[in-house]
C-alpha angles and dihedrals in degrees: 000000000000116000116215114219098194138020117215120196120219109201141169130211129296116280089023124215126208094276092051093053098039093045091053092051095044095046093047089053091050094047093048091049091051091046091051091050093049094045093242125155103222123112122207117208126192112225137177131220096204146010120303118246125238089257093053092045089054091052095048091047092048092055096037094242125151119240108256114252117265124250121175101174131032099190115130114279135194089259089062092061126089101243118221123254111278137177115207111208139187123259089241094062112122123246089241093057092043090055091048093052093047095049097041093049095037092237128151100202138032120204114221114215139177128233091282091050093251113152113254101170149313133256124193136192087257092055092052093046090053091050091053092049097042125102111231135179122257091257095064094107093056093042089056093044090233113202118233087233090063092051094048092048093047097049094035086240139164125225112226098170130017144039115301089208093061124104136209106258103156141024137039135271119249140163116237099220096142131077119272094262091061093039090064089063098057108025111094134185115292094013122146108232124201110202147142137244099297108128093206093054092048091049093047093051091051092047089051088058098249112176096219140012121206108199112201137206092036091282120174119251114213121238089241092058091046091050093048091047091052092052091050095045091244117147120221124206129178130204137178091227123096121247094264095054092040092054091047093050097048094080089058089064092064111117115252091237087080093061105025122113109246106160129077093006115179107226135169131208129226092248096051113118114242095227089056095055101040092086092052092050093048093053095051128077093214118116095205135033125199118243120211133191126230091280095051093256117147114253107169147298126288122207133178088255089058090061093051093056098037123123121235120230113275119221143186113202120213130186095008142053103180122104092220090061096042128099115275116273094031091142090062095052134079112244112209102175142004123203115182147140100206132094117286113275136180110280108140122205132199093222136019113285139195102262119184115181121165132174097242131123098253141024090227088064089061092047090050088056090050090056088053094046092052093043093236117154113235116231116228095248093050089046089053092052094050092045090051090051092053092047090050098046095044095038087236091314094309094110119094087230090069116109133187087258090060092050094047093046093047093050093049092047092047090054091051092047092045097233135135104232098210097053093036091051091053091052092046095049091044089054089053092045094056096105103146097102097037127100121238088250093055092049093046094052096047087095118357129151137176126223137186129213113179106307094341122096120192138170131220127195127184142191127185126210137181093220137037094231092069091053094045090055094059103033096094095045093049093049090054092047095055093079092056092044092051092052092046094052096038093226129151095234138359135207137190125199120213100194123192107205096196097049091036093226139119137214107211115209112204132197134171138047109314092000094119096040092047093052093041092052091045092056097033095245135138107238118239106177129323096307127080122194111217115188114202093017114120104134121081092188101048105023110027108031097048090051093049092044091051093050094047093050090056095053 
């Protein structure tokens, strides 16, 4: 199975139209095919920076293509970092083993997780050092519910009698250094007794209902003692260590759950933005911070060093090249390529990029040419998507932006996809014109872009319809919505185009100081209310924006 080293997002502008979505999908397919042929390890993923319109949904459904996944911000996230090595452990792990893991792997922190990998706590070298240096009562093993397995492992012991899955839940630890007569005065029920090979002492401890005997120096334990211990539910362990070392080692068998930090843990999630967590990391003395997924499962540890070496998101932009139209966080990402058919905007890059910009009616036309140049056969579904984009952007060749290249590409793609462009275009435009059950907000954001001319920023939205009735139904609602849209986008003026494809005309809704006068002057009209009627105008890119830009640059 091939392992992909890097994912690269291919994404169109905010509030994407059909070309923006279809170009991202088609170009991702081409790039992945070329990567596969060359044996590369990159993976190209089509993404979207907004909701798909009814028209685009119709196209994707027609050609059985999934909607690209949504991304609204391309700033670096925790998931983009190379997380540090970590070793999740169980809460029952002994202090001795935790220390061994930390020192052998040169780690500072161990995450403690449950069976489902949910984070329960953290334990550090400092926590373990404190536990070794601390002075604890002789009931510490029972307070910590220390498993017998931990004790046996810590003292390199052998279990002669008892259940290895048991744990110390009651009693204290003591050394039986006195004679049996004195032992009877201080041994209590459920105690753990460290002793030697004296038969009388072993017998006395069992008779006093001790829960466990630890016999030191590798001494033999008679069958009679083992049988009696079994009948009294008393475990017997043996170790080669003497009683002093055994007693000293026992505290190292305590499970880490007793000393781990479990409250007020500072954790991060995979989708957290790096710039949002840097302040938290800088104000904490911790070296490592646990990272969790969306279901609170532990993923790894994040350190400051991880952020230094992390890779930024890599992008290819299609159908736009202006920062105001790009996905949020674009300045924090690495742009590798730009493929567009609009005027040059203001996207800045850290390094030189492959930038292909051609004066055609649709970005998919450029991508079609790239398939031809790289001798890659176009699958029918991809051909259908690109043909749909060209039909949409050129309004079935009615737009002045349409070129002979667009016509030739669309016809070839239609033949590959097996569609009749005239009938298919009617169905596609009708799907996009079905606005009755849509809110003003949904209609507005089907195709909205922001532009800047000097110190003036303005926005322009557009919908296309095959009949005037559809446009008449939404005119009033859209006019009312412009005020809210203008406030939301903090622009100086805002416009909305109601374009009739059949009559090749547009009603331009205007809102904002100087919005009406700017548009009226640009088209040589005398304003009469907030709506201008523009016969012959169907293209925002080639007919509306240049006129508005020219007028604004003169004022």
